C-alpha beads as a LAMMPS data file, in Angstrom:
LAMMPS data file: protein, C-alpha beads

304 atoms
303 bonds

1 atom types
1 bond types

-500.0 500.0 xlo xhi
-500.0 500.0 ylo yhi
-500.0 500.0 zlo zhi

Masses

1 110.0

Atoms # bond

1 1 1 -368.383 31.579 -464.615
2 1 1 -370.301 29.047 -462.444
3 1 1 -374.188 29.297 -462.553
4 1 1 -376.339 30.309 -459.539
5 1 1 -376.552 26.952 -457.275
6 1 1 -379.925 25.291 -457.706
7 1 1 -379.876 23.007 -454.721
8 1 1 -383.295 20.879 -454.794
9 1 1 -384.413 18.490 -451.987
10 1 1 -387.953 17.225 -450.718
11 1 1 -389.139 20.050 -448.515
12 1 1 -386.998 22.646 -449.252
13 1 1 -388.293 26.611 -448.835
14 1 1 -386.946 28.984 -451.000
15 1 1 -387.190 32.879 -451.395
16 1 1 -387.348 33.329 -455.177
17 1 1 -386.900 36.765 -456.995
18 1 1 -387.411 37.655 -460.619
19 1 1 -387.216 41.118 -462.189
20 1 1 -388.524 42.311 -465.593
21 1 1 -386.399 42.411 -468.455
22 1 1 -384.048 45.588 -468.444
23 1 1 -386.276 46.234 -465.224
24 1 1 -389.248 46.500 -467.202
25 1 1 -392.924 46.130 -466.174
26 1 1 -394.006 42.591 -465.546
27 1 1 -397.457 43.841 -465.177
28 1 1 -399.317 46.601 -466.668
29 1 1 -402.811 46.553 -464.918
30 1 1 -404.921 44.531 -462.668
31 1 1 -405.766 42.030 -465.253
32 1 1 -402.015 40.959 -465.548
33 1 1 -401.952 40.943 -461.814
34 1 1 -405.004 38.676 -461.545
35 1 1 -403.263 36.601 -464.520
36 1 1 -400.021 36.130 -462.400
37 1 1 -401.960 35.103 -459.594
38 1 1 -404.059 32.530 -461.770
39 1 1 -400.639 30.947 -463.140
40 1 1 -399.156 30.891 -459.675
41 1 1 -402.320 29.086 -458.668
42 1 1 -401.957 26.418 -461.503
43 1 1 -398.163 25.913 -460.941
44 1 1 -398.993 24.909 -457.357
45 1 1 -401.589 22.809 -458.329
46 1 1 -399.144 21.056 -460.607
47 1 1 -396.015 20.744 -458.386
48 1 1 -397.464 20.735 -454.882
49 1 1 -395.960 23.724 -454.002
50 1 1 -397.145 25.532 -450.838
51 1 1 -396.784 29.414 -450.790
52 1 1 -395.922 30.824 -447.285
53 1 1 -395.603 34.607 -448.659
54 1 1 -395.726 36.480 -452.056
55 1 1 -395.613 39.850 -453.376
56 1 1 -396.153 41.142 -456.884
57 1 1 -394.618 44.407 -457.781
58 1 1 -394.586 46.418 -460.986
59 1 1 -391.490 45.217 -462.426
60 1 1 -390.541 42.209 -460.181
61 1 1 -391.840 39.701 -457.763
62 1 1 -391.182 37.902 -454.745
63 1 1 -392.096 34.425 -453.385
64 1 1 -391.532 32.265 -450.561
65 1 1 -392.346 28.626 -451.749
66 1 1 -392.026 25.268 -450.279
67 1 1 -391.412 22.151 -452.573
68 1 1 -392.479 19.005 -451.198
69 1 1 -391.318 17.207 -454.214
70 1 1 -387.863 18.767 -454.825
71 1 1 -389.125 20.580 -458.054
72 1 1 -388.509 24.134 -458.156
73 1 1 -386.464 24.341 -461.249
74 1 1 -389.176 22.707 -463.207
75 1 1 -392.002 24.546 -461.918
76 1 1 -390.274 27.817 -462.326
77 1 1 -389.694 27.109 -466.054
78 1 1 -393.312 26.259 -466.445
79 1 1 -394.367 29.209 -464.379
80 1 1 -392.379 31.966 -466.074
81 1 1 -392.700 30.681 -469.403
82 1 1 -396.556 30.375 -469.068
83 1 1 -397.181 33.978 -467.736
84 1 1 -394.716 35.295 -470.107
85 1 1 -396.612 33.712 -473.005
86 1 1 -400.036 35.341 -471.601
87 1 1 -398.640 38.562 -471.217
88 1 1 -397.369 38.711 -474.477
89 1 1 -400.501 37.208 -476.379
90 1 1 -402.703 39.896 -474.076
91 1 1 -400.497 42.869 -475.207
92 1 1 -399.714 41.288 -478.452
93 1 1 -395.911 41.548 -478.137
94 1 1 -392.941 39.232 -478.400
95 1 1 -389.686 38.439 -476.577
96 1 1 -388.320 37.824 -472.937
97 1 1 -390.554 39.436 -469.997
98 1 1 -388.112 38.342 -467.280
99 1 1 -384.454 39.271 -466.862
100 1 1 -382.171 36.007 -467.066
101 1 1 -382.508 33.492 -464.533
102 1 1 -384.346 33.864 -461.569
103 1 1 -383.092 34.128 -458.175
104 1 1 -383.360 31.725 -455.143
105 1 1 -382.141 31.245 -451.879
106 1 1 -382.732 28.109 -449.771
107 1 1 -384.444 29.515 -446.475
108 1 1 -384.173 27.765 -443.234
109 1 1 -387.790 26.438 -442.254
110 1 1 -386.862 24.945 -438.568
111 1 1 -388.627 27.668 -436.676
112 1 1 -385.545 29.736 -435.723
113 1 1 -387.079 32.895 -437.018
114 1 1 -385.478 32.831 -440.689
115 1 1 -388.865 31.918 -442.451
116 1 1 -390.413 34.910 -440.265
117 1 1 -387.650 37.208 -441.431
118 1 1 -388.231 36.651 -445.168
119 1 1 -391.815 36.658 -444.968
120 1 1 -392.079 39.905 -443.212
121 1 1 -389.712 41.362 -445.819
122 1 1 -391.963 40.230 -448.547
123 1 1 -395.420 41.690 -446.666
124 1 1 -393.420 44.961 -445.871
125 1 1 -392.150 45.559 -449.437
126 1 1 -395.044 47.628 -450.632
127 1 1 -394.502 49.998 -447.582
128 1 1 -390.743 50.457 -448.507
129 1 1 -391.718 51.003 -452.168
130 1 1 -393.902 53.809 -451.010
131 1 1 -397.209 52.139 -452.292
132 1 1 -398.565 52.118 -448.879
133 1 1 -398.531 55.570 -447.161
134 1 1 -398.062 55.969 -443.449
135 1 1 -401.761 56.129 -442.356
136 1 1 -402.824 53.232 -444.568
137 1 1 -403.245 49.589 -443.168
138 1 1 -400.778 46.993 -444.390
139 1 1 -403.653 45.055 -445.961
140 1 1 -404.498 47.840 -448.557
141 1 1 -402.175 46.581 -450.735
142 1 1 -403.934 43.877 -452.661
143 1 1 -401.258 42.181 -454.342
144 1 1 -399.462 40.232 -451.824
145 1 1 -399.945 37.694 -449.404
146 1 1 -400.417 39.669 -446.286
147 1 1 -404.218 40.550 -446.811
148 1 1 -404.915 36.712 -447.481
149 1 1 -403.405 35.906 -443.964
150 1 1 -406.486 38.057 -442.465
151 1 1 -409.030 36.220 -444.082
152 1 1 -410.961 33.273 -442.765
153 1 1 -409.748 29.850 -444.509
154 1 1 -412.987 29.417 -446.444
155 1 1 -411.944 32.947 -448.198
156 1 1 -408.262 32.448 -448.546
157 1 1 -406.578 31.255 -451.638
158 1 1 -406.067 27.433 -451.253
159 1 1 -402.377 27.508 -452.184
160 1 1 -401.362 29.695 -449.307
161 1 1 -400.096 27.898 -446.372
162 1 1 -400.251 29.866 -443.137
163 1 1 -399.240 27.892 -440.132
164 1 1 -395.547 28.061 -440.404
165 1 1 -395.252 31.945 -440.362
166 1 1 -397.836 31.874 -437.358
167 1 1 -395.897 29.168 -435.647
168 1 1 -392.888 31.452 -435.801
169 1 1 -394.746 34.710 -434.643
170 1 1 -396.169 32.594 -431.850
171 1 1 -399.935 32.791 -433.039
172 1 1 -401.637 29.687 -432.283
173 1 1 -405.001 29.572 -433.970
174 1 1 -406.404 30.107 -437.332
175 1 1 -409.498 32.063 -435.990
176 1 1 -410.572 35.538 -435.845
177 1 1 -408.620 36.286 -432.527
178 1 1 -405.430 34.912 -433.990
179 1 1 -405.721 37.013 -437.303
180 1 1 -406.219 40.162 -435.145
181 1 1 -403.049 39.083 -433.104
182 1 1 -401.231 38.699 -436.212
183 1 1 -402.433 41.954 -437.618
184 1 1 -401.251 43.662 -434.661
185 1 1 -397.501 41.895 -434.432
186 1 1 -397.269 43.026 -437.952
187 1 1 -398.183 46.830 -437.359
188 1 1 -395.433 46.722 -434.717
189 1 1 -393.185 45.032 -436.965
190 1 1 -393.835 47.782 -439.612
191 1 1 -392.914 50.457 -437.301
192 1 1 -389.521 48.634 -436.517
193 1 1 -388.688 47.792 -439.956
194 1 1 -385.307 49.461 -441.285
195 1 1 -385.177 48.039 -444.675
196 1 1 -381.481 46.800 -444.079
197 1 1 -381.990 43.239 -445.067
198 1 1 -379.811 43.133 -448.381
199 1 1 -378.974 39.669 -447.149
200 1 1 -382.374 37.911 -448.319
201 1 1 -381.597 39.206 -452.023
202 1 1 -377.839 37.859 -452.206
203 1 1 -375.911 34.659 -451.684
204 1 1 -377.651 31.070 -451.833
205 1 1 -379.162 30.407 -448.613
206 1 1 -380.642 32.120 -445.453
207 1 1 -380.264 30.543 -442.305
208 1 1 -377.771 29.617 -439.577
209 1 1 -374.220 28.154 -439.814
210 1 1 -375.583 24.577 -438.933
211 1 1 -378.244 24.873 -441.564
212 1 1 -375.855 26.066 -444.224
213 1 1 -373.344 23.276 -443.368
214 1 1 -376.422 20.691 -443.777
215 1 1 -376.939 22.250 -447.386
216 1 1 -373.252 21.903 -448.278
217 1 1 -373.171 18.192 -446.838
218 1 1 -376.096 17.485 -449.462
219 1 1 -374.160 19.281 -452.312
220 1 1 -370.817 17.437 -451.548
221 1 1 -367.495 18.563 -452.314
222 1 1 -368.467 20.527 -455.759
223 1 1 -371.055 22.674 -453.579
224 1 1 -371.535 26.134 -455.318
225 1 1 -369.999 25.200 -458.773
226 1 1 -372.674 23.396 -460.749
227 1 1 -376.279 23.635 -461.327
228 1 1 -378.269 20.767 -459.831
229 1 1 -381.434 20.565 -461.967
230 1 1 -380.810 17.143 -463.918
231 1 1 -381.993 14.705 -461.098
232 1 1 -385.173 16.671 -460.669
233 1 1 -385.994 16.887 -464.414
234 1 1 -385.920 13.052 -464.229
235 1 1 -388.159 12.859 -461.466
236 1 1 -390.772 15.098 -463.010
237 1 1 -390.399 12.705 -466.286
238 1 1 -390.944 9.837 -463.929
239 1 1 -393.988 10.974 -462.599
240 1 1 -395.316 11.720 -466.199
241 1 1 -394.415 8.434 -467.121
242 1 1 -396.295 6.745 -464.096
243 1 1 -399.381 8.922 -465.310
244 1 1 -398.946 7.666 -468.771
245 1 1 -398.807 4.203 -467.695
246 1 1 -401.949 4.547 -465.241
247 1 1 -404.050 5.956 -468.066
248 1 1 -403.225 3.252 -470.336
249 1 1 -403.505 0.427 -467.676
250 1 1 -407.173 1.814 -466.820
251 1 1 -408.216 2.049 -470.687
252 1 1 -406.812 -1.433 -470.812
253 1 1 -404.261 -0.103 -473.933
254 1 1 -400.734 -1.230 -474.121
255 1 1 -397.855 0.974 -474.770
256 1 1 -396.959 -0.497 -477.784
257 1 1 -400.312 0.122 -479.307
258 1 1 -399.905 4.303 -479.147
259 1 1 -398.232 4.312 -482.632
260 1 1 -401.034 2.535 -484.330
261 1 1 -403.553 4.625 -482.577
262 1 1 -404.633 7.965 -484.506
263 1 1 -402.869 11.216 -483.226
264 1 1 -406.103 12.599 -481.558
265 1 1 -407.294 9.093 -480.022
266 1 1 -409.309 9.907 -476.899
267 1 1 -407.078 8.070 -474.674
268 1 1 -404.030 9.918 -476.008
269 1 1 -406.082 13.360 -475.312
270 1 1 -406.923 11.932 -471.739
271 1 1 -403.329 11.260 -470.657
272 1 1 -402.325 14.519 -472.256
273 1 1 -404.773 16.228 -470.077
274 1 1 -403.703 14.900 -467.244
275 1 1 -399.990 15.534 -467.940
276 1 1 -400.587 19.276 -468.685
277 1 1 -403.059 19.647 -465.289
278 1 1 -400.601 17.679 -463.227
279 1 1 -397.097 17.966 -464.585
280 1 1 -394.939 20.620 -465.731
281 1 1 -393.997 18.638 -468.938
282 1 1 -394.061 20.674 -472.193
283 1 1 -396.346 20.175 -475.125
284 1 1 -393.205 18.718 -477.202
285 1 1 -392.462 16.050 -474.591
286 1 1 -395.871 15.130 -474.327
287 1 1 -396.412 14.719 -477.981
288 1 1 -393.422 12.687 -478.649
289 1 1 -394.162 10.464 -475.491
290 1 1 -397.935 9.738 -476.719
291 1 1 -397.219 9.723 -480.099
292 1 1 -399.569 12.829 -481.226
293 1 1 -397.605 14.263 -484.069
294 1 1 -397.039 18.069 -483.952
295 1 1 -397.358 19.576 -480.915
296 1 1 -399.584 22.462 -481.954
297 1 1 -402.101 20.222 -483.252
298 1 1 -402.156 18.409 -480.145
299 1 1 -402.333 21.212 -478.130
300 1 1 -405.398 22.709 -480.288
301 1 1 -407.111 19.108 -479.662
302 1 1 -406.531 18.981 -476.151
303 1 1 -407.820 22.643 -475.517
304 1 1 -407.183 22.385 -471.716

Bonds

1 1 1 2
2 1 2 3
3 1 3 4
4 1 4 5
5 1 5 6
6 1 6 7
7 1 7 8
8 1 8 9
9 1 9 10
10 1 10 11
11 1 11 12
12 1 12 13
13 1 13 14
14 1 14 15
15 1 15 16
16 1 16 17
17 1 17 18
18 1 18 19
19 1 19 20
20 1 20 21
21 1 21 22
22 1 22 23
23 1 23 24
24 1 24 25
25 1 25 26
26 1 26 27
27 1 27 28
28 1 28 29
29 1 29 30
30 1 30 31
31 1 31 32
32 1 32 33
33 1 33 34
34 1 34 35
35 1 35 36
36 1 36 37
37 1 37 38
38 1 38 39
39 1 39 40
40 1 40 41
41 1 41 42
42 1 42 43
43 1 43 44
44 1 44 45
45 1 45 46
46 1 46 47
47 1 47 48
48 1 48 49
49 1 49 50
50 1 50 51
51 1 51 52
52 1 52 53
53 1 53 54
54 1 54 55
55 1 55 56
56 1 56 57
57 1 57 58
58 1 58 59
59 1 59 60
60 1 60 61
61 1 61 62
62 1 62 63
63 1 63 64
64 1 64 65
65 1 65 66
66 1 66 67
67 1 67 68
68 1 68 69
69 1 69 70
70 1 70 71
71 1 71 72
72 1 72 73
73 1 73 74
74 1 74 75
75 1 75 76
76 1 76 77
77 1 77 78
78 1 78 79
79 1 79 80
80 1 80 81
81 1 81 82
82 1 82 83
83 1 83 84
84 1 84 85
85 1 85 86
86 1 86 87
87 1 87 88
88 1 88 89
89 1 89 90
90 1 90 91
91 1 91 92
92 1 92 93
93 1 93 94
94 1 94 95
95 1 95 96
96 1 96 97
97 1 97 98
98 1 98 99
99 1 99 100
100 1 100 101
101 1 101 102
102 1 102 103
103 1 103 104
104 1 104 105
105 1 105 106
106 1 106 107
107 1 107 108
108 1 108 109
109 1 109 110
110 1 110 111
111 1 111 112
112 1 112 113
113 1 113 114
114 1 114 115
115 1 115 116
116 1 116 117
117 1 117 118
118 1 118 119
119 1 119 120
120 1 120 121
121 1 121 122
122 1 122 123
123 1 123 124
124 1 124 125
125 1 125 126
126 1 126 127
127 1 127 128
128 1 128 129
129 1 129 130
130 1 130 131
131 1 131 132
132 1 132 133
133 1 133 134
134 1 134 135
135 1 135 136
136 1 136 137
137 1 137 138
138 1 138 139
139 1 139 140
140 1 140 141
141 1 141 142
142 1 142 143
143 1 143 144
144 1 144 145
145 1 145 146
146 1 146 147
147 1 147 148
148 1 148 149
149 1 149 150
150 1 150 151
151 1 151 152
152 1 152 153
153 1 153 154
154 1 154 155
155 1 155 156
156 1 156 157
157 1 157 158
158 1 158 159
159 1 159 160
160 1 160 161
161 1 161 162
162 1 162 163
163 1 163 164
164 1 164 165
165 1 165 166
166 1 166 167
167 1 167 168
168 1 168 169
169 1 169 170
170 1 170 171
171 1 171 172
172 1 172 173
173 1 173 174
174 1 174 175
175 1 175 176
176 1 176 177
177 1 177 178
178 1 178 179
179 1 179 180
180 1 180 181
181 1 181 182
182 1 182 183
183 1 183 184
184 1 184 185
185 1 185 186
186 1 186 187
187 1 187 188
188 1 188 189
189 1 189 190
190 1 190 191
191 1 191 192
192 1 192 193
193 1 193 194
194 1 194 195
195 1 195 196
196 1 196 197
197 1 197 198
198 1 198 199
199 1 199 200
200 1 200 201
201 1 201 202
202 1 202 203
203 1 203 204
204 1 204 205
205 1 205 206
206 1 206 207
207 1 207 208
208 1 208 209
209 1 209 210
210 1 210 211
211 1 211 212
212 1 212 213
213 1 213 214
214 1 214 215
215 1 215 216
216 1 216 217
217 1 217 218
218 1 218 219
219 1 219 220
220 1 220 221
221 1 221 222
222 1 222 223
223 1 223 224
224 1 224 225
225 1 225 226
226 1 226 227
227 1 227 228
228 1 228 229
229 1 229 230
230 1 230 231
231 1 231 232
232 1 232 233
233 1 233 234
234 1 234 235
235 1 235 236
236 1 236 237
237 1 237 238
238 1 238 239
239 1 239 240
240 1 240 241
241 1 241 242
242 1 242 243
243 1 243 244
244 1 244 245
245 1 245 246
246 1 246 247
247 1 247 248
248 1 248 249
249 1 249 250
250 1 250 251
251 1 251 252
252 1 252 253
253 1 253 254
254 1 254 255
255 1 255 256
256 1 256 257
257 1 257 258
258 1 258 259
259 1 259 260
260 1 260 261
261 1 261 262
262 1 262 263
263 1 263 264
264 1 264 265
265 1 265 266
266 1 266 267
267 1 267 268
268 1 268 269
269 1 269 270
270 1 270 271
271 1 271 272
272 1 272 273
273 1 273 274
274 1 274 275
275 1 275 276
276 1 276 277
277 1 277 278
278 1 278 279
279 1 279 280
280 1 280 281
281 1 281 282
282 1 282 283
283 1 283 284
284 1 284 285
285 1 285 286
286 1 286 287
287 1 287 288
288 1 288 289
289 1 289 290
290 1 290 291
291 1 291 292
292 1 292 293
293 1 293 294
294 1 294 295
295 1 295 296
296 1 296 297
297 1 297 298
298 1 298 299
299 1 299 300
300 1 300 301
301 1 301 302
302 1 302 303
303 1 303 304
C-alpha cells in the first residue's frame, strides 16, 4: 500500500494531526501540556517553523505550520520523538505515545480563505469537543493559539505568526482595536460553525483545483505513490555539515584533526551543542560526524 504523501517545498503550509496510540492520552496534566508547548517552541527554533495555529487536546493535537526550509518530516520526527521521550520519562513508562505516522495536508496559503478555514477549525475544536460551554469565551481554553492571538505582541509566543490569518479575516493592524475586531469575528464564526469540515482531516491537500494541480506538477508523474522525505533529509544534513565546518573554521581546526582529538574536546562539544540547538539531527549522527564515541556519553558531556 502506498505511504501517505509527504510533499515538501520551501514555504509550504500544513495542517498536521496526530493522535495517541490506541487513542490514549498524550497529555495527563498541565505539566504535560506545558512540556508539549515547550517542545513545540524548541522545534520551531531548530527548523524556523512558523506556527499559524495549534490546538492541544487530551488525546490528539492539531498544528498549522509553515516551513520556510522544506523540513516538515525532519522536524516532526524530532518533535514527536522528543516529546514522547519527555512524557515517558516523566511518567516512568515505555513505548509509543503516538499512533503510527502523523497526518498532514498541504494548505493553500494564497489568501483565498483556505488558511482561514483550517485555523478557524482548530480554534473552534474545543467548542465542538464540549470543553468550552456556551456561555464561556473562546479564549477560556488555554491550550490553543486563539488566546495568544488576543495578546499584545510582547506577550505572545514568539513562534506564533498572526499576520496571515488576520489578513484573510481582513484585520489590518496588530493593535488593541485589531485584536478586538478579530475576537468579534471569531465569536460570530463560532455561532455559524456547523462542524462539518471532514475534508480538513482527509486527503492530502486543502485548496482549490489550481493549487492541487500546482502540487501535482511538483511531484511529477508519480505523485501520490511515494514518500518524498529523502531530499529534505539531505538538506538537513547539508545544513548540519555547514555548522560543523563553520565551528572548525572559526576555531582553526581541520576536519582531518577530529579523529586525533579526544571525544570530549571543547570544540566537538561546541559543535554538538549548535547541532542540537539548530538542527534536528540525532545524537547518533552527531557523534559519528564529530567522532565523539558513544552517543550516550556525548549527550551526557554536552548536557544542553
